[in-house]
Backbone bond lengths (Angstrom), bond angles and torsions (degrees), N, CA, C in turn:
res aa  C-N    CA-C-N  psi(-1)  N-CA   C-N-CA  omega(-1)  CA-C   N-CA-C  phi
1 M - - - 1.446 - - 1.526 111.40 -
2 R 1.340 116.74 -30.70 1.464 118.80 177.87 1.522 110.85 -69.64
3 V 1.336 118.41 -22.40 1.459 120.87 173.91 1.529 108.85 -73.01
4 S 1.323 116.36 -39.02 1.450 121.83 -178.96 1.530 111.56 -66.76
5 V 1.341 116.39 -45.29 1.469 122.78 179.46 1.530 106.71 -133.94
6 P 1.355 117.78 87.75 1.464 121.25 -172.62 1.518 115.36 -56.75
7 D 1.318 118.99 -32.60 1.457 119.82 179.72 1.531 111.44 -97.41
8 G 1.314 115.92 21.60 1.467 121.58 -177.34 1.513 112.98 -78.36
9 F 1.272 114.63 -154.29 1.460 124.84 -172.81 1.519 111.15 -76.91
10 A 1.324 116.39 132.05 1.462 121.40 175.26 1.521 108.90 -128.04
11 L 1.320 117.13 135.66 1.457 120.54 171.98 1.520 106.58 -81.23
12 D 1.338 115.69 119.86 1.451 120.13 -176.45 1.521 109.63 -152.26
13 A 1.326 117.11 -165.42 1.465 121.71 -175.64 1.523 113.35 -61.28
14 S 1.329 117.90 -22.28 1.464 118.84 178.00 1.529 112.66 -119.91
15 H 1.312 117.12 17.92 1.468 123.70 172.89 1.529 106.24 -140.51
16 H 1.325 115.97 81.54 1.460 121.98 -171.88 1.527 111.71 -77.91
17 P 1.325 116.89 134.60 1.472 118.06 172.95 1.530 108.37 -64.98
18 H 1.310 116.75 137.18 1.463 119.64 -176.15 1.527 110.77 -161.11
19 I 1.319 113.84 163.78 1.462 122.77 170.38 1.519 105.39 -116.41
20 T 1.298 117.71 115.36 1.457 121.10 -179.86 1.523 109.54 -72.80
21 T 1.319 115.79 129.14 1.463 121.51 173.11 1.521 109.83 -100.82
22 L 1.325 115.57 -37.04 1.455 120.82 -174.85 1.525 108.62 -157.13
23 Q 1.317 116.88 139.08 1.462 121.92 172.57 1.516 108.30 -127.68
24 R 1.328 115.73 129.71 1.465 121.50 178.91 1.514 108.82 -148.31
25 Y 1.313 116.27 154.44 1.458 121.26 168.14 1.525 106.92 -82.29
26 V 1.326 115.14 126.40 1.461 121.87 -178.56 1.521 108.18 -119.21
27 R 1.319 115.59 136.07 1.456 119.77 176.07 1.528 109.09 -68.29
28 T 1.324 117.18 130.07 1.461 122.60 -177.35 1.522 111.13 -53.17
29 A 1.303 117.23 -41.54 1.468 121.12 -178.77 1.525 112.16 -63.67
30 D 1.323 117.59 -18.49 1.470 121.80 -177.72 1.524 113.49 -101.80
31 L 1.324 118.45 6.99 1.469 120.06 -176.33 1.524 112.56 -58.72
32 E 1.315 119.15 -42.30 1.468 120.19 179.43 1.523 110.88 -61.84
33 D 1.334 117.64 -37.79 1.468 121.10 176.34 1.529 110.92 -65.60
34 V 1.326 116.72 -38.06 1.469 120.57 176.88 1.523 109.87 -63.62
35 Y 1.329 117.36 -45.68 1.465 120.15 178.96 1.522 110.66 -58.52
36 E 1.319 117.09 -42.19 1.467 120.81 179.64 1.530 110.46 -66.22
37 A 1.328 117.71 -38.99 1.470 121.52 178.09 1.528 110.53 -64.18
38 V 1.332 117.23 -41.63 1.463 120.66 177.01 1.524 109.42 -63.96
39 H 1.325 116.87 -45.16 1.472 121.34 179.72 1.535 110.79 -58.17
40 R 1.330 117.14 -46.20 1.476 120.84 179.14 1.522 110.91 -62.66
41 T 1.324 117.48 -39.69 1.469 120.89 179.64 1.523 110.13 -65.73
42 L 1.324 116.37 -42.30 1.469 119.87 178.77 1.521 111.87 -65.45
43 A 1.320 117.51 -32.42 1.470 121.19 -178.72 1.528 112.16 -63.36
44 V 1.318 117.42 -24.47 1.469 120.91 -179.60 1.534 111.91 -110.94
45 T 1.330 116.78 16.42 1.461 122.49 -178.67 1.521 109.80 -116.40
46 D 1.316 116.32 132.86 1.466 121.13 172.55 1.523 106.61 -80.01
47 T 1.337 116.86 89.88 1.461 120.56 -174.93 1.524 112.26 -65.17
48 G 1.314 118.00 -22.85 1.458 120.32 175.92 1.519 112.99 -66.53
49 A 1.337 116.36 -19.38 1.466 121.17 179.63 1.527 112.49 -91.44
50 L 1.328 117.63 0.00 1.465 121.15 179.25 1.524 108.84 -83.85
51 T 1.312 115.47 89.40 1.463 120.53 -175.92 1.528 110.61 -120.95
52 Y 1.307 113.22 156.00 1.464 122.96 177.55 1.518 107.95 -130.82
53 R 1.299 116.34 158.23 1.460 121.87 173.45 1.525 107.35 -117.07
54 A 1.324 116.75 116.17 1.464 121.17 175.18 1.516 106.98 -72.71
55 V 1.338 116.93 121.86 1.458 120.09 -171.88 1.526 114.49 -118.52
56 A 1.331 118.26 -16.83 1.472 119.15 -177.67 1.518 110.47 -171.37
57 L 1.312 114.68 161.66 1.460 121.77 168.17 1.522 105.69 -103.55
58 R 1.325 117.18 126.36 1.467 121.90 -178.08 1.522 109.40 -135.98
59 H 1.331 115.62 168.53 1.459 119.45 177.68 1.518 110.04 -138.00
60 A 1.325 113.64 162.49 1.458 121.40 174.92 1.513 108.22 -134.75
61 D 1.307 115.88 143.84 1.456 120.95 173.44 1.524 106.15 -76.71
62 W 1.327 117.21 112.51 1.463 121.91 -172.81 1.519 110.93 -110.91
63 G 1.311 116.72 35.98 1.447 119.83 171.44 1.520 116.94 93.66
64 V 1.339 119.06 -3.58 1.464 121.12 176.51 1.530 106.65 -102.61
65 P 1.323 118.55 112.30 1.472 120.42 -176.09 1.528 112.21 -54.58
66 G 1.340 115.00 129.59 1.453 121.20 177.32 1.514 115.47 81.29
67 Q 1.334 117.47 -0.71 1.461 121.73 -179.23 1.521 110.47 -125.57
68 G 1.319 115.16 159.26 1.454 120.64 176.95 1.504 110.83 -137.31
69 L 1.302 115.16 156.57 1.455 123.46 175.56 1.526 107.23 -94.05
70 A 1.323 117.07 121.88 1.465 121.54 -175.65 1.526 110.73 -96.48
71 V 1.318 115.47 140.31 1.464 121.53 179.02 1.521 110.08 -136.73
72 I 1.330 115.19 153.17 1.459 120.68 164.55 1.516 104.81 -89.51
73 L 1.308 116.54 116.45 1.456 122.49 -178.22 1.522 109.22 -78.61
74 L 1.336 116.20 130.75 1.460 122.32 -177.39 1.518 110.88 -116.53
75 R 1.311 116.03 142.77 1.467 121.77 171.56 1.529 106.81 -101.89
76 P 1.346 117.99 113.63 1.460 119.55 -177.85 1.524 112.01 -72.64
77 G 1.327 115.11 142.48 1.452 120.09 172.82 1.522 110.02 -73.00
78 P 1.329 118.13 163.85 1.469 121.04 -176.46 1.526 113.39 -60.49
79 R 1.305 118.58 -32.91 1.467 120.55 179.28 1.529 111.44 -68.30
80 V 1.325 116.68 -28.67 1.471 120.22 177.09 1.527 109.29 -63.99
81 L 1.325 116.80 -43.79 1.462 120.18 179.69 1.522 111.49 -65.78
82 D 1.335 117.56 -37.29 1.464 121.10 175.38 1.530 110.24 -63.22
83 F 1.339 116.50 -42.92 1.455 121.58 178.80 1.528 110.53 -63.42
84 Q 1.316 117.16 -43.17 1.459 120.99 179.42 1.534 110.26 -58.40
85 A 1.333 116.87 -45.82 1.467 121.00 -179.82 1.528 111.25 -64.32
86 A 1.320 117.15 -42.71 1.465 120.96 179.59 1.528 111.05 -65.68
87 L 1.307 116.55 -40.69 1.453 121.11 179.00 1.530 110.75 -64.67
88 L 1.311 116.72 -44.29 1.464 120.55 178.01 1.526 110.51 -59.02
89 A 1.318 117.70 -46.31 1.461 120.85 179.54 1.534 111.21 -61.86
90 A 1.314 116.46 -39.29 1.464 120.46 -176.24 1.526 113.11 -69.50
91 I 1.341 117.28 -37.07 1.471 118.34 -175.11 1.520 113.84 -98.63
92 S 1.318 118.28 -9.36 1.469 120.96 -176.21 1.531 114.46 -52.97
93 P 1.332 120.01 -36.77 1.470 117.86 179.15 1.533 114.25 -62.02
94 F 1.312 117.61 -14.74 1.461 121.78 -174.45 1.528 112.97 -111.15
95 T 1.331 116.71 12.35 1.458 120.37 -175.63 1.522 111.24 -113.86
96 G 1.312 115.14 163.62 1.452 121.36 177.23 1.504 110.12 -149.42
97 S 1.319 116.35 -174.82 1.459 121.01 177.78 1.514 108.81 -127.27
98 G 1.318 115.54 171.68 1.450 120.41 177.92 1.512 114.05 77.89
99 G 1.323 117.37 28.52 1.461 120.78 178.95 1.526 111.42 -61.27
100 T 1.316 114.80 158.06 1.459 121.16 -179.42 1.523 109.96 -113.02
101 A 1.314 115.95 176.67 1.459 121.50 178.58 1.524 111.85 -59.62
102 A 1.316 118.20 -23.50 1.470 121.90 178.91 1.528 112.08 -63.12
103 A 1.321 117.67 -18.53 1.469 121.24 179.89 1.525 112.49 -77.01
104 F 1.325 117.23 -10.27 1.458 122.00 -170.46 1.524 112.14 -111.65
105 V 1.323 115.48 159.27 1.462 122.95 172.32 1.522 107.29 -86.71
106 T 1.316 116.35 133.77 1.461 120.49 177.41 1.519 110.04 -132.54
107 D 1.301 114.95 155.97 1.458 121.86 170.55 1.523 107.67 -87.85
108 P 1.334 118.37 159.68 1.475 120.19 179.22 1.531 111.37 -52.21
109 G 1.329 114.91 129.14 1.455 120.82 178.43 1.518 115.09 81.27
110 E 1.314 117.91 -3.81 1.471 121.60 -178.09 1.521 110.71 -86.16
111 D 1.311 116.23 138.26 1.458 122.81 172.67 1.517 108.68 -106.33
112 I 1.315 117.07 145.30 1.464 121.09 174.34 1.523 107.66 -79.77
113 S 1.321 115.19 129.69 1.467 120.37 -176.26 1.526 111.41 -71.82
114 R 1.310 115.43 151.65 1.461 121.69 175.89 1.527 109.89 -59.35
115 S 1.346 117.19 -37.23 1.469 119.34 -179.42 1.530 110.62 -64.37
116 T 1.337 118.65 -35.37 1.464 120.99 177.43 1.524 110.49 -68.23
117 L 1.321 118.16 -47.10 1.466 121.86 178.17 1.529 110.85 -56.87
118 D 1.326 116.30 -46.88 1.463 121.04 -178.22 1.526 112.08 -68.86
119 W 1.346 116.82 -36.56 1.464 120.35 -179.36 1.521 110.33 -61.51
120 V 1.332 117.57 -47.37 1.468 120.56 -179.63 1.528 109.83 -64.81
121 D 1.328 117.07 -43.05 1.456 120.55 -179.23 1.529 111.63 -62.54
122 G 1.328 117.14 -37.42 1.461 120.53 -176.92 1.516 115.41 -95.92
123 Y 1.353 117.35 3.53 1.469 120.20 -177.42 1.524 110.89 -54.23
124 V 1.324 115.77 -40.31 1.460 121.79 172.36 1.520 105.99 -103.77
125 P 1.308 119.44 117.22 1.452 129.56 15.05 1.528 115.26 -100.21
126 A 1.326 119.22 -1.34 1.466 122.03 -169.36 1.525 114.08 -57.32
127 Q 1.342 118.46 -33.74 1.465 121.49 -175.16 1.533 112.63 -115.50
128 I 1.315 117.06 25.51 1.464 120.51 -176.16 1.527 110.04 -109.66
129 G 1.324 115.33 125.92 1.450 121.05 172.16 1.513 115.10 90.64
130 P 1.339 114.26 176.10 1.463 120.58 -178.47 1.533 110.90 -60.26
131 D 1.296 114.69 145.69 1.469 123.49 177.93 1.526 113.67 67.05
132 R 1.339 118.10 4.46 1.466 120.50 175.79 1.527 111.58 -125.37
133 Y 1.317 117.22 -36.99 1.458 121.37 -176.69 1.526 110.12 -72.86
134 T 1.322 116.19 117.44 1.462 121.94 178.48 1.519 108.01 -104.32
135 A 1.315 116.24 86.93 1.461 121.08 179.40 1.525 109.14 -72.66
136 H 1.334 115.66 140.18 1.459 119.67 -177.99 1.519 110.51 -163.81
137 I 1.314 115.21 163.60 1.466 123.04 170.91 1.523 106.05 -119.73
138 T 1.321 116.93 117.52 1.459 121.04 178.80 1.520 108.73 -72.95
139 V 1.324 116.42 131.27 1.464 120.03 -176.48 1.520 113.51 -120.83
140 G 1.329 119.88 -9.28 1.450 118.85 175.35 1.507 114.97 152.69
141 F 1.337 114.63 178.62 1.456 123.99 173.42 1.522 108.34 -106.72
142 A 1.299 116.41 150.87 1.460 121.95 171.98 1.523 107.09 -157.61
143 T 1.322 115.54 167.92 1.456 118.62 174.93 1.529 108.08 -66.87
144 L 1.317 115.51 154.33 1.467 119.28 -179.37 1.526 111.22 -60.41
145 G 1.320 117.28 -38.18 1.465 120.34 178.37 1.521 111.65 -63.28
146 D 1.330 117.36 -44.02 1.464 120.37 178.26 1.526 111.16 -65.27
147 L 1.321 116.78 -39.08 1.467 119.45 179.07 1.527 111.60 -65.46
148 E 1.304 116.83 -40.13 1.472 119.76 177.77 1.521 110.79 -62.14
149 A 1.333 116.96 -38.52 1.467 120.55 178.05 1.535 110.92 -67.11
150 I 1.317 116.72 -42.50 1.473 120.60 178.38 1.523 110.60 -62.84
151 E 1.321 116.39 -43.79 1.460 120.55 -178.53 1.528 112.75 -66.84
152 A 1.320 117.36 -23.51 1.462 121.16 178.90 1.531 111.71 -75.09
153 E 1.323 116.99 -17.04 1.471 121.14 178.93 1.531 109.58 -72.08
154 P 1.343 117.88 152.26 1.469 120.05 176.46 1.531 110.66 -61.05
155 F 1.310 115.75 145.44 1.466 121.79 177.83 1.522 107.96 -124.33
156 E 1.310 117.01 121.61 1.457 121.68 178.73 1.532 108.65 -95.04
157 A 1.327 116.29 115.98 1.466 121.64 -177.99 1.528 110.74 -61.79
158 F 1.328 115.57 149.81 1.461 121.00 178.42 1.527 109.55 -152.14
159 T 1.332 116.14 160.63 1.463 122.63 -179.71 1.522 110.15 -86.93
160 V 1.325 114.97 140.77 1.463 121.95 179.37 1.520 108.63 -122.71
161 R 1.329 115.64 133.51 1.466 122.98 173.41 1.522 107.20 -128.45
162 S 1.303 116.19 143.61 1.463 118.47 179.97 1.524 110.75 -85.72
163 A 1.313 115.79 150.78 1.459 122.29 177.47 1.518 110.87 -85.32
164 A 1.334 116.88 -19.75 1.461 120.74 -177.65 1.523 109.19 -161.88
165 V 1.313 114.45 162.49 1.463 121.97 166.83 1.518 104.58 -108.54
166 A 1.324 116.82 135.52 1.459 119.54 -174.24 1.527 111.17 -142.90
167 V 1.316 114.12 157.88 1.458 122.88 171.12 1.525 106.19 -110.31
168 H 1.324 115.76 127.11 1.467 121.83 -179.71 1.526 110.60 -123.51
169 Q 1.317 115.58 153.75 1.451 121.15 164.34 1.519 105.37 -91.14
170 L 1.312 116.03 132.67 1.458 121.73 -172.03 1.521 112.72 -91.91
171 G 1.322 114.23 161.32 1.455 123.45 169.10 1.512 108.61 -119.15
172 N 1.314 117.13 -164.17 1.461 121.58 178.69 1.523 110.96 -58.06
173 S 1.303 115.00 150.98 1.467 124.00 178.29 1.520 112.70 59.23
174 G 1.334 117.54 21.71 1.461 120.68 178.52 1.513 114.06 75.33
175 A 1.336 118.03 16.10 1.464 120.64 179.14 1.528 109.53 -63.42
176 A 1.322 116.30 132.26 1.469 122.04 177.38 1.526 107.03 -78.93
177 R 1.322 117.41 95.08 1.454 122.36 -169.83 1.534 113.99 -89.27
178 T 1.326 117.93 -45.71 1.467 120.23 -176.81 1.521 109.44 -125.43
179 L 1.325 116.24 119.68 1.461 121.30 176.60 1.524 108.53 -72.59
180 L 1.328 116.57 122.96 1.459 121.12 179.20 1.524 112.27 -98.87
181 R 1.344 117.03 -40.15 1.457 121.56 179.52 1.508 107.66 -159.97
182 S 1.353 116.46 147.84 1.457 121.37 -176.89 1.515 110.23 -142.35
183 W 1.339 116.24 146.44 1.444 124.65 176.14 1.526 107.92 -129.82
184 P 1.342 119.35 113.79 1.472 120.11 179.52 1.525 111.25 -62.87
185 T 1.337 115.36 149.28 1.467 120.71 176.46 1.525 108.63 -113.64
186 P 1.339 116.53 132.58 1.483 118.89 178.18 1.526 110.49 -74.71
187 H 1.319 115.47 151.47 1.473 120.09 177.61 1.504 109.19 -116.08
């Protein structure tokens, strides 16, 4: 994909590969309370049962003409949906809506897109629960023609387990830019 769009998306020290479970605007003053809420939720969760099935490579037109954002599409297991609901309930007292670009990590001269601001604001309820949560791992940008060719190739499904649960500060397109706190998950 970097051949297709050389200045596109790269997974690196400030663009962490991840599976989003929940996105919310959190008040900075409440971050320690959020960390404690996540910790309490994890203490009663069998994290080894949080599994996904990678089922396809897909893309979405994310506002750059002629290019698409590519993802590995995941089917969440039932325990993932239970965890998502428990996590939402635990952190809801510390969340709000109407966040601004100041909530995000940016590179010099970069503006946070309206689509990113709106996506985080509308994540609940749009991405919560069965038939709404679109679990995925973002893998890059490419031209639409290259993405169509990649998607035409056979895809062999496989199981995905996370190495950790983490809280990140986001950048554009939901990129996990700054790791704020992490809890390893046993396998």
